[in-house]
C-alpha positions as CSV (number, residue, x, y, z in Angstrom):
1,M,193.1,-129.9,-27.1
2,S,192.6,-131.4,-23.6
3,D,191.2,-134.9,-22.5
4,Y,188.9,-132.7,-20.7
5,Q,188.2,-130.8,-23.4
6,H,187.2,-133.4,-24.8
7,E,184.8,-134.9,-22.5
8,V,182.9,-131.4,-21.7
9,E,181.9,-131.4,-26.3
10,E,180.5,-134.3,-26.2
11,L,178.7,-134.7,-23.4
12,E,177.1,-131.1,-25.2
13,R,176.8,-133.5,-28.5
14,E,175.6,-135.8,-26.7
15,S,173.5,-133.1,-24.8
16,A,171.5,-131.6,-28.2
17,T,171.2,-134.9,-30.0
18,A,168.5,-135.3,-26.7
19,A,166.9,-131.5,-26.7
20,R,166.3,-132.7,-31.0
21,L,165.0,-136.3,-30.1
22,F,162.2,-135.2,-27.1
23,D,161.2,-132.2,-28.1
24,V,157.7,-131.8,-27.1
25,R,156.6,-130.0,-30.8
26,R,158.2,-133.9,-32.9
27,I,155.7,-135.2,-30.5
28,I,153.0,-133.3,-30.9
29,G,153.0,-133.1,-34.2
30,G,153.7,-137.1,-35.0
31,L,149.8,-137.8,-33.4
32,F,148.0,-134.8,-34.8
33,V,149.7,-136.2,-38.7
34,V,148.9,-139.7,-37.7
35,Y,145.3,-139.1,-35.7
36,G,144.8,-136.3,-38.9
37,A,145.9,-139.2,-42.1
38,I,143.4,-141.9,-39.7
39,V,140.8,-139.1,-39.6
40,T,140.3,-137.7,-42.7
41,I,140.6,-142.2,-43.4
42,A,137.2,-142.1,-42.0
43,G,135.5,-139.4,-43.4
44,L,136.6,-139.5,-46.9
45,T,135.8,-143.3,-46.2
46,A,131.6,-141.5,-44.8
47,S,128.4,-143.4,-45.5
48,D,125.4,-141.6,-46.4
49,A,123.6,-142.4,-42.9
50,D,126.9,-141.0,-41.0
51,L,126.1,-138.0,-43.0
52,R,122.0,-137.6,-42.1
53,K,123.7,-137.9,-38.7
54,A,125.8,-135.1,-38.3
55,Q,123.0,-133.1,-40.7
56,D,125.3,-133.8,-43.6
57,I,128.0,-132.1,-42.9
58,N,131.6,-135.0,-42.4
59,I,132.8,-133.7,-39.7
60,N,135.4,-136.3,-39.5
61,L,136.9,-135.2,-43.0
62,W,136.7,-131.2,-41.7
63,T,138.5,-132.4,-38.1
64,G,140.4,-135.3,-39.9
65,V,142.0,-132.1,-42.4
66,G,142.6,-129.8,-39.8
67,M,144.3,-131.9,-37.0
68,L,147.2,-133.0,-40.3
69,A,147.2,-129.0,-41.0
70,L,148.1,-128.5,-36.6
71,G,150.7,-130.9,-36.9
72,L,152.0,-130.6,-39.9
73,F,151.9,-126.9,-38.2
74,F,154.7,-128.2,-35.4
75,L,156.7,-130.4,-37.4
76,I,157.6,-127.3,-40.3
77,W,158.0,-124.9,-36.8
78,L,160.4,-127.8,-35.7
79,K,162.2,-127.5,-38.9
80,L,162.8,-124.1,-39.0
81,R,163.5,-123.0,-35.6
82,P,165.2,-126.2,-34.2
83,A,165.4,-126.6,-30.1
84,V,169.3,-125.6,-29.4
85,P,170.9,-126.0,-25.5
86,P,172.0,-123.9,-23.8
87,T,176.4,-124.6,-24.1
88,A,178.7,-124.8,-21.1
89,D,179.1,-121.1,-20.6
90,E,175.4,-120.7,-20.5
91,L,175.2,-123.1,-17.5
92,R,178.0,-121.8,-15.8
93,A,176.9,-117.8,-16.2
94,A,173.3,-119.1,-15.3
95,T,174.9,-121.4,-11.9
96,T,176.8,-118.0,-10.7
97,E,174.5,-115.5,-10.8
98,D,171.8,-117.5,-9.3
99,G,173.7,-119.6,-6.9
100,P,175.0,-122.8,-6.4
101,T,171.1,-124.0,-5.8
102,G,169.4,-122.1,-8.6
103,G,167.6,-120.2,-5.9
């Protein structure tokens, strides 16, 4: 295998790693899980006065559970359908179809 092919394969591996690392589903899911846990804990420790203010609905608890569920949904979605960057052949084909400027 030539040095050029080796360099291309290395860049493809790095691109795949970067695509997985910066997938927006990971960021959104992680933030919702963290904030959901904080809000759920606040709901579990709510006082009777807090509940009376909200007409006896523990809104922190329900919102926290909803945020946890949404965050877990994003993380499970990320696990089941990981981001796959385009291959060098796909990029080359897109460049030749659209022209070198992409439009």
